[in-house]
C-alpha positions in Angstrom: 16.6 13.4 -1.8 14.0 10.7 -1.6 10.4 11.8 -2.2 7.2 10.2 -0.9 5.1 8.2 -3.3 2.4 10.9 -3.6 5.0 13.5 -4.5 6.4 11.3 -7.3 2.9 10.5 -8.5 2.1 14.2 -8.6 5.3 14.7 -10.7 4.1 12.0 -13.1 0.7 13.6 -13.4 2.4 17.0 -14.0 4.7 15.5 -16.7 1.7 14.1 -18.5 -0.4 17.3 -18.0 2.5 19.4 -19.3 3.4 17.0 -22.2 2.7 17.9 -25.8 -0.9 17.1 -26.6 -1.5 15.5 -30.0 -4.4 17.4 -31.7 -7.7 15.7 -32.1 -6.8 12.8 -29.7 -6.4 12.2 -26.1 -2.7 11.4 -26.6 0.2 13.2 -25.0 3.9 13.0 -25.8 6.1 13.1 -22.7 9.8 12.9 -22.2 10.9 9.3 -22.0 13.9 10.3 -19.9 11.7 12.2 -17.5 9.2 9.3 -17.2 11.9 6.7 -16.6 13.6 9.0 -14.0 10.3 9.4 -12.2 9.6 5.7 -12.3 13.1 5.1 -10.9 12.3 7.5 -8.1 9.0 5.7 -7.5 10.8 2.3 -7.3 13.3 3.8 -4.8 10.4 5.1 -2.7 8.5 1.8 -2.6 10.8 0.0 -0.2 10.2 2.8 2.4 6.4 2.2 2.1 7.0 -1.5 2.4 9.2 -0.9 5.5 6.4 1.1 7.0 4.0 -1.8 6.4 6.5 -4.1 8.0 6.8 -1.7 11.0 3.0 -1.7 11.3 2.9 -5.5 11.3 5.6 -5.6 13.9 3.7 -3.1 16.0 0.6 -5.3 15.6 2.6 -8.3 16.8 4.0 -6.3 19.7 0.5 -5.2 20.7 -0.8 -8.8 20.4 2.2 -10.1 22.4 1.7 -7.5 25.1 -2.0 -8.4 25.2 -1.2 -12.1 25.6 1.3 -11.3 28.3 -1.1 -9.0 30.2 -3.8 -11.7 29.9 -1.4 -14.4 31.1 -0.4 -12.2 34.0 -4.0 -11.4 34.9 -4.9 -15.1 34.8 -1.8 -16.0 36.9 -2.7 -13.4 39.4 -6.3 -14.6 39.5 -5.1 -18.2 40.0 -2.8 -17.1 42.8 -5.5 -15.1 44.4 -7.9 -18.1 44.1 -5.3 -20.3 45.8 -4.9 -17.9 48.6 -8.7 -17.8 49.2 -9.1 -21.5 49.0 -6.3 -22.0 51.6 -8.8 -21.2 54.3 -11.5 -23.9 54.7 -14.2 -21.6 55.9 -14.2 -19.5 52.7 -13.5 -22.2 50.1 -16.8 -21.8 48.3 -16.6 -18.0 48.2 -13.0 -18.3 46.9 -13.9 -20.6 44.1 -16.8 -18.3 43.0 -14.6 -15.2 43.2 -11.7 -17.0 41.3 -14.1 -18.1 38.6 -15.4 -14.5 38.2 -11.8 -13.2 38.1 -10.8 -15.7 35.5 -13.9 -14.9 33.4 -13.2 -11.2 33.6 -9.6 -11.8 32.7 -10.5 -14.0 29.8 -13.1 -11.4 28.6 -10.5 -8.6 28.9 -7.9 -10.7 27.1 -10.4 -11.4 24.4 -11.4 -7.7 24.0 -7.7 -6.7 23.9 -7.0 -9.3 21.2 -10.1 -8.3 19.2 -9.2 -4.6 19.3 -5.5 -5.3 18.5 -6.6 -7.4 15.4 -9.1 -4.8 14.4 -6.4 -2.0 14.6 -3.9 -4.0 12.7 -6.4 -4.8 10.0 -7.4 -1.2 9.6 -3.8 -0.1 9.3 -3.0 -2.8 6.8 -6.2 -1.9 4.8 -5.1 1.7 4.6 -1.7 0.7 3.4 -3.2 -1.7 0.9 -5.4 1.2 -0.5 -2.3 3.4 -0.8 -0.3 0.8 -2.5 -3.2 -0.1 -4.9 -3.7 3.6 -5.9 0.1 3.9 -6.4 0.1 0.8 -8.5 -2.9 2.0 -10.6 -1.2 5.4 -11.2 2.0 3.7 -12.3 0.1 1.4 -14.7 -1.8 4.4 -16.1 1.4 6.3 -16.7 3.0 3.3 -18.3 0.0 2.9 -20.6 0.1 6.5 -21.5 3.8 6.3 -22.2 3.4 3.3 -24.5 0.4 4.9 -26.2 2.4 8.1 -26.9 5.3 6.1 -28.2 3.0 4.1 -30.5 1.4 7.3 -31.8 4.8 8.8 -32.5 5.9 5.7 -34.4 2.8 5.7 -36.5 3.2 9.4 -37.3 6.8 8.9 -38.4 5.8 5.9 -40.6 3.0 8.0 -42.2 5.4 10.9 -42.8 7.9 8.5 -44.4 5.2 7.0 -46.5 4.0 10.4 -47.7 7.6 11.4 -48.6 8.0 8.2 -50.5 4.7 8.7 -52.3 5.7 12.2 -53.3 9.0 11.1 -54.7 7.2 8.5 -56.9 4.7 11.0 -58.2 7.5 13.4 -59.1 9.3 10.6 -60.9 6.1 9.8 -62.9 5.6 13.4 -63.9 9.1 13.6 -65.3 8.6 10.5 -67.6 
């Protein structure tokens, strides 16, 4: 069952919080298997988020396309209306003024629609970017904690081996 990014991040946080704390340090020992399993789940969940981003971009493109189409239709209708009005000689001047006004309104409306569509798409992409950056930061922190825990464990094992070797030498000296 695929989980969402936040659920996996919460599991990573829980694994770190529940890990064995090393006394007198800010280090935590966590299960390597559990960390890698959660990271695999996170990787599997990422394409879904990226698909959502792609869908948002496609939605933005669809909105922009519809806005362009609506604007073109309004402009075409305005031109047709202007041509009808100018067909009659007695109202030529009025038709030109009215056509210009319709074209201006259509262009203004088209511009407003385009600005709003761009603004909406930018806001959605900004939110998605924030989500992805937070997820990336969390993964980086978890990886750093994992490497730190592994480094601490290796140093402790080396120190224990050194202590054991030192004890053996002292025992040997006492016998001679």
